[in-house]
C-alpha positions as CSV (number, residue, x, y, z in Angstrom):
1,M,72.9,81.0,107.7
2,L,76.6,81.5,107.0
3,N,78.5,78.5,105.6
4,K,80.5,76.8,108.3
5,T,83.7,77.4,106.3
6,Q,83.1,81.1,106.3
7,P,84.5,83.3,109.1
8,Q,82.0,84.3,111.6
9,P,81.0,88.0,111.8
10,R,82.8,90.0,114.4
11,Q,80.7,90.9,117.4
12,Q,81.6,94.5,117.7
13,D,81.2,97.2,115.0
14,S,84.6,98.9,114.8
15,A,83.1,102.1,113.5
16,D,81.4,102.5,116.9
17,Q,84.8,102.4,118.6
18,A,86.6,104.8,116.2
19,T,87.9,108.1,117.5
20,G,89.7,110.9,115.8
21,P,89.2,113.9,113.5
22,L,88.1,111.7,110.5
23,R,85.2,110.0,112.2
24,G,82.3,109.9,109.8
25,L,84.5,109.7,106.7
26,K,83.6,106.6,104.6
27,V,86.3,104.9,102.5
28,L,86.2,101.9,100.2
29,D,89.6,100.3,100.0
30,I,89.8,97.9,97.0
31,A,93.6,98.2,96.8
32,T,96.1,95.3,97.4
33,I,99.5,94.6,99.0
34,I,100.9,97.6,100.8
35,A,100.9,101.3,99.6
36,G,97.1,101.7,98.9
37,P,95.9,99.7,101.9
38,L,98.4,101.7,104.1
39,A,96.8,105.0,102.9
40,G,93.4,103.6,104.0
41,G,94.9,102.3,107.2
42,L,96.3,105.7,108.1
43,L,92.8,107.2,107.6
44,A,91.3,104.5,109.7
45,D,93.7,105.2,112.6
46,F,92.0,108.6,112.9
47,G,88.4,107.5,112.8
48,A,87.5,106.9,109.1
49,D,85.1,104.1,108.4
50,V,87.2,102.0,106.0
51,L,85.8,98.9,104.2
52,K,88.6,96.6,102.9
53,V,87.6,94.6,99.8
54,E,89.5,91.4,99.0
55,M,89.2,88.6,96.4
56,P,87.3,85.5,97.6
57,G,89.5,82.6,98.3
58,D,93.1,83.8,98.8
59,G,92.3,87.5,99.5
60,D,94.8,90.3,99.2
61,G,98.2,89.1,98.0
62,L,99.6,90.6,101.2
63,R,98.2,87.6,103.1
64,A,100.8,85.4,101.4
65,L,103.8,87.5,102.5
66,R,105.7,86.7,105.7
67,P,105.4,86.8,108.6
68,H,102.6,84.3,109.6
69,K,101.4,82.7,112.8
70,N,99.3,79.6,112.4
71,G,98.7,80.6,108.8
72,V,97.5,84.0,109.7
73,S,99.1,87.1,108.1
74,L,100.6,89.3,110.8
75,W,101.3,92.1,108.2
76,A,97.5,92.2,107.4
77,K,96.7,92.5,111.0
78,V,98.5,95.9,111.1
79,I,97.9,97.3,107.7
80,N,94.2,96.6,107.8
81,R,93.7,97.5,111.4
82,N,90.5,99.4,112.3
83,K,88.9,98.3,109.0
84,K,86.0,96.1,108.2
85,G,86.6,93.4,105.7
86,I,84.6,91.7,102.9
87,T,85.3,89.5,100.0
88,L,84.2,90.5,96.5
89,D,85.3,89.6,92.9
90,L,85.5,92.9,91.2
91,R,85.8,91.3,87.8
92,T,82.3,90.0,87.8
93,Q,79.2,92.0,86.8
94,E,77.7,91.3,90.2
95,G,80.8,92.6,91.8
96,V,80.7,95.8,89.8
97,E,77.1,96.4,90.8
98,I,78.0,95.9,94.5
99,V,80.9,98.3,94.3
100,K,78.6,100.9,92.8
101,S,76.1,100.4,95.5
102,L,78.8,100.7,98.2
103,V,80.3,103.8,96.6
104,Q,77.0,105.7,96.7
105,E,77.6,106.4,100.4
106,C,81.4,106.7,100.4
107,D,83.6,109.8,100.3
108,V,86.7,108.0,99.1
109,L,87.7,105.0,97.0
110,I,91.3,103.7,97.0
111,E,92.6,101.4,94.2
112,N,96.1,100.4,93.0
113,F,95.6,98.3,89.9
114,R,97.5,99.0,86.7
115,P,96.2,102.0,84.8
116,G,93.1,101.1,82.7
117,T,92.3,98.0,84.8
118,I,89.3,99.3,86.7
119,E,88.0,101.0,83.6
120,K,88.1,97.6,81.9
121,W,86.0,96.2,84.8
122,G,83.5,99.0,84.5
123,I,84.4,100.8,87.7
124,G,86.6,103.6,86.4
125,P,86.3,107.1,87.7
126,E,83.6,108.1,85.2
127,D,81.6,105.0,86.1
128,L,81.9,105.7,89.8
129,W,81.1,109.4,89.4
130,A,77.9,108.5,87.6
131,V,76.6,107.1,90.9
132,N,78.5,109.4,93.3
133,P,79.7,112.7,91.7
134,N,81.5,113.8,94.9
135,L,83.7,110.7,95.2
136,T,87.5,111.3,95.7
137,I,89.5,108.5,94.1
138,L,93.0,107.7,95.1
139,R,94.9,105.8,92.3
140,V,98.1,104.2,93.4
141,S,100.4,102.7,90.8
142,A,104.1,101.9,90.2
143,F,104.8,104.7,87.7
144,G,101.7,106.9,87.5
145,Q,98.7,107.0,85.2
146,K,100.4,108.3,82.1
147,G,103.8,108.1,80.4
148,P,105.7,105.3,78.7
149,Y,106.1,103.3,81.9
150,A,102.5,103.6,83.1
151,N,101.5,100.0,82.3
152,R,104.7,98.4,83.6
153,P,104.4,96.3,86.7
154,G,106.4,97.4,89.7
155,F,107.0,96.9,93.4
156,A,108.9,98.9,96.0
157,R,112.3,97.5,95.0
158,V,111.9,98.6,91.4
159,A,110.9,102.1,92.6
160,D,113.9,102.2,94.9
161,A,116.2,101.4,91.9
162,M,114.6,103.6,89.2
163,S,114.1,106.7,91.4
164,G,117.8,107.0,92.2
165,F,117.3,106.2,95.9
166,L,119.0,102.8,95.8
167,S,122.2,104.3,94.3
168,L,122.7,106.1,97.6
169,C,122.4,102.9,99.8
170,G,125.3,100.6,100.6
171,Q,129.0,100.7,100.9
172,A,131.0,102.9,98.5
173,D,132.8,99.9,97.1
174,G,129.9,97.4,97.3
175,A,126.6,96.7,95.6
176,P,123.6,98.9,96.1
177,M,121.8,97.7,99.1
178,H,118.0,97.5,99.5
179,P,116.7,98.5,102.9
180,G,115.2,95.6,104.8
181,Y,111.7,96.9,104.4
182,P,109.7,98.1,101.3
183,I,110.2,101.8,102.1
184,A,108.7,103.0,98.8
185,D,105.3,101.5,99.8
186,S,105.3,103.3,103.1
187,V,106.3,106.6,101.5
188,T,103.7,106.3,98.8
189,G,101.0,105.3,101.4
190,L,101.8,108.5,103.3
191,F,101.6,110.6,100.1
192,G,98.4,108.9,99.2
193,A,96.7,109.7,102.6
194,L,98.0,113.3,102.3
195,G,96.6,113.6,98.8
196,I,93.1,112.3,99.9
197,L,93.0,114.8,102.8
198,M,94.0,117.7,100.5
199,A,91.3,116.7,98.0
200,L,88.7,116.5,100.7
201,L,89.7,119.9,102.1
202,E,89.3,121.4,98.6
203,R,85.8,119.8,98.3
204,H,84.9,121.2,101.7
205,A,85.9,124.7,100.4
206,N,84.0,124.1,97.2
207,P,81.0,121.9,98.1
208,D,79.6,122.0,94.6
209,A,82.8,120.8,92.9
210,K,82.9,117.3,91.4
211,G,85.1,114.7,93.0
212,Q,88.6,114.3,91.6
213,V,91.3,111.7,91.0
214,V,94.4,111.8,93.2
215,S,97.3,109.9,91.5
216,V,100.4,108.8,93.4
217,S,103.1,106.3,92.4
218,L,106.0,104.5,94.0
219,F,108.4,106.0,91.4
220,E,107.3,109.6,91.9
221,S,107.1,109.3,95.7
222,M,110.6,108.0,96.1
223,F,112.0,110.6,93.6
224,R,110.3,113.4,95.6
225,I,111.9,112.5,98.9
226,L,115.4,112.8,97.4
227,D,115.0,116.5,98.1
228,F,118.2,118.3,96.9
229,L,119.7,115.6,94.8
230,P,118.1,116.8,91.5
231,I,118.9,120.4,92.1
232,E,122.5,119.4,93.1
233,Y,122.9,117.7,89.7
234,D,121.2,120.5,87.9
235,Q,123.3,123.3,89.4
236,L,126.6,121.5,90.3
237,G,126.7,118.6,87.9
238,E,127.3,116.2,90.8
239,I,126.0,112.7,90.9
240,R,126.0,111.6,94.5
241,Q,127.3,108.1,95.2
242,R,127.0,105.6,98.1
243,T,128.9,106.4,101.3
244,G,127.9,103.4,103.5
245,N,127.0,104.5,107.0
246,R,129.0,107.7,106.8
247,N,127.0,110.9,106.7
248,P,127.9,112.6,103.3
249,Y,126.8,116.0,104.5
250,A,128.4,116.4,107.9
251,A,131.2,114.9,109.9
252,P,131.5,113.1,112.2
253,G,128.5,110.9,111.3
254,N,128.8,107.1,111.2
255,C,128.1,103.8,112.9
256,Y,130.7,102.7,115.4
257,Q,131.1,99.2,117.0
258,A,131.4,99.1,120.7
259,R,133.4,96.6,122.8
260,D,130.4,94.3,123.3
261,G,129.9,94.0,119.5
262,Q,126.9,96.3,119.5
263,W,126.7,99.2,117.1
264,C,126.0,102.9,117.8
265,T,125.3,105.8,115.5
266,V,126.6,109.3,116.1
267,A,125.3,112.5,114.3
268,A,127.5,115.5,115.3
269,S,126.1,117.6,112.5
270,T,126.8,121.1,113.9
271,Q,129.9,122.8,115.2
272,T,128.4,122.9,118.7
273,L,127.7,119.1,118.6
274,F,131.2,118.4,117.3
275,E,132.7,120.3,120.2
276,R,130.5,118.5,122.7
277,L,131.6,115.2,121.2
278,A,135.3,116.1,121.4
279,S,134.8,117.0,125.1
280,A,132.8,113.8,125.8
281,I,135.6,111.5,124.4
282,G,138.3,113.5,126.2
283,R,139.8,115.0,123.1
284,E,139.3,118.7,123.4
285,D,142.4,119.1,121.2
286,L,140.3,118.1,118.2
287,I,138.4,121.4,118.5
288,I,141.5,123.4,117.6
289,D,143.0,120.8,115.3
290,P,143.4,122.6,111.9
291,R,141.9,119.5,110.2
292,F,138.7,119.6,112.1
293,Q,137.8,123.3,112.7
294,T,134.9,123.4,110.2
295,N,132.4,120.9,108.8
296,V,133.9,121.3,105.3
297,L,137.4,120.3,106.7
298,R,136.0,117.5,108.8
299,L,134.4,115.9,105.7
300,Q,137.8,116.0,104.0
301,Y,139.4,114.3,107.0
302,A,136.5,112.0,107.9
303,D,138.7,108.8,107.8
304,Q,141.0,110.1,110.5
305,L,138.1,111.4,112.6
306,D,136.2,108.1,112.3
307,E,139.4,106.2,113.4
308,I,139.6,108.4,116.6
309,I,136.0,108.0,117.5
310,G,136.0,104.3,116.5
311,D,138.8,103.6,118.9
312,W,136.9,105.4,121.7
313,F,133.8,103.2,121.2
314,A,135.9,100.0,121.0
315,Q,136.9,100.6,124.7
316,R,133.3,100.7,126.0
317,S,130.1,98.8,125.8
318,A,127.3,100.4,123.7
319,E,125.4,101.2,126.9
320,E,128.4,102.9,128.5
321,A,129.4,104.8,125.3
322,C,125.9,106.2,124.7
323,G,125.5,107.1,128.4
324,E,128.7,109.1,128.3
325,L,127.7,110.9,125.1
326,E,124.3,111.6,126.5
327,A,125.8,113.3,129.5
328,F,127.4,115.8,127.1
329,S,124.1,116.2,125.0
330,V,125.7,114.5,122.0
331,T,123.2,113.0,119.6
332,A,124.0,109.3,119.6
333,A,122.1,106.1,120.0
334,K,122.6,102.3,120.1
335,V,121.3,100.5,117.0
336,R,118.4,98.6,118.5
337,T,116.4,95.6,117.5
338,I,112.6,95.4,117.9
339,D,112.6,93.5,121.2
340,E,114.3,96.4,122.9
341,L,111.6,98.8,121.9
342,F,109.0,96.8,123.8
343,T,110.6,97.8,127.1
344,D,111.8,101.3,126.2
345,P,110.4,103.9,128.6
346,Q,109.9,106.5,125.9
347,V,107.9,104.0,123.8
348,I,105.8,103.2,126.9
349,A,105.3,106.8,127.9
350,N,103.9,107.7,124.5
351,Q,101.9,104.5,124.0
352,M,103.8,103.7,120.9
353,I,102.9,100.0,121.3
354,V,99.3,99.1,122.1
355,G,97.6,95.8,123.0
356,L,94.5,94.4,121.4
357,E,92.4,91.3,121.2
358,D,92.1,89.5,117.9
359,D,89.5,87.0,116.8
360,E,92.2,84.7,115.2
361,L,95.3,85.3,117.3
362,G,94.1,86.3,120.7
363,S,96.2,89.0,122.3
364,V,98.4,91.0,119.9
365,R,100.5,94.1,120.2
366,M,101.4,96.6,117.4
367,Q,102.3,100.3,116.9
368,G,100.0,103.0,118.3
369,V,99.0,106.0,116.2
370,T,101.0,109.0,115.0
371,P,100.7,112.0,114.9
372,N,99.1,112.7,118.3
373,F,96.1,115.0,118.6
374,S,95.4,116.9,121.8
375,R,91.6,117.1,121.4
376,T,90.6,114.5,118.8
377,P,93.2,111.7,119.1
378,G,93.1,108.6,116.9
379,S,93.2,105.1,118.2
380,V,93.7,101.4,117.4
381,H,90.6,99.5,118.3
382,S,90.7,96.4,116.2
383,P,93.4,94.4,114.3
384,G,92.9,93.7,110.6
385,P,89.9,91.4,110.0
386,A,90.0,87.8,108.9
387,L,89.2,87.3,105.3
388,G,85.5,88.1,104.7
389,A,84.9,88.7,108.4
390,D,82.3,91.4,107.8
391,N,80.5,89.9,104.8
392,N,77.2,89.3,106.6
393,T,77.3,92.7,108.3
394,I,77.9,94.6,105.1
395,Y,75.9,92.6,102.6
396,A,72.9,92.0,104.8
397,G,73.1,95.1,107.0
398,R,74.5,97.9,104.8
399,L,73.2,96.7,101.4
400,G,70.1,94.9,102.6
401,L,70.7,91.7,100.6
402,S,68.6,88.7,101.6
403,E,70.0,85.5,102.9
404,A,69.1,83.9,99.6
405,E,70.9,86.6,97.6
406,I,74.0,86.3,99.7
407,T,74.0,82.5,99.3
408,T,73.7,82.9,95.5
409,L,76.6,85.3,95.4
410,R,78.7,82.9,97.6
411,N,77.9,79.9,95.4
412,K,78.9,81.9,92.3
413,Q,82.1,82.8,94.1
414,V,81.4,86.5,93.7
415,I,81.9,86.8,97.5
């Protein structure tokens, strides 16, 4: 019998409810915090059978991060949704043997420890390929698997700073400003999921090929999304600086405060949009003003343009201003908070928020899946599991361990 202090197994097998083009794909997720588990979560959204492994006791460090409700991690409910969950100490010999047993029937393993760590434990790529030569291994790290920074610790904020991304964020005369969310983790998780799928596609085309390592890092991922900044420096010698909310590429483009104190953003990035904006605010004269006749000129006189548009917004509520601009097909929007999204008709029409029942919290709501598939859509069928919720299902059902063996592992704190 399970110890009373252990979470009871969930009644439904989430794999039976999975839908999507990845149904049948088996993934072992031994990663922690955000980027690696997000890559696994994205696969789970589209049908992959993902088994999340956490340390006994405290579990993944993500569980200690805000927000919580009644001591339950809300972040873990989203990032580990659609997954099964077990506890296992990977640093023990018994843990290593269990990982190897689980890997035998998996297509993918996801890890995000410092380079060399899983090799030290005895579950490095060569160890895993010895039991499953076809295994695709996603290795997520701060700086990559090689180079002078490889063994440095790092989180999203460090990657933001070192990649050059953070130098673009904030007011021109102020400090660099971190976004209010660890964007480097999300970007890296996306690259990780993409890398896994490309590796699996290559294996499908070459079924006799050995599995391979896909390496992705926070540093490289954030640097990649800077797009033209490296070539701009290479070819023009320019080092782009912070411009606050102002669009540095096209004008007008900024955030403007409305009469009710709310903020709206406007992106009139083409000549046609600028002319529509001028008409919408009753200033057709701006179209023929020599200062504003091209985007290059508008960027030079952006201060004057922002003052004109800012004055117009200051005379209207955010709702009124955006409504008037929408009537002229100008791209503008009120800067909204999360509560407003829950009643947004576009969000509702596209099922961008879905409701679920959770064993710990009861009814919960979270994002739906994206992208959308016409024939094999993904789905969200279960929130992230409680710590060790599927121990009995996996250890007894999948691995065939006896009750006595499971008790021994629990007493030794292996699980």
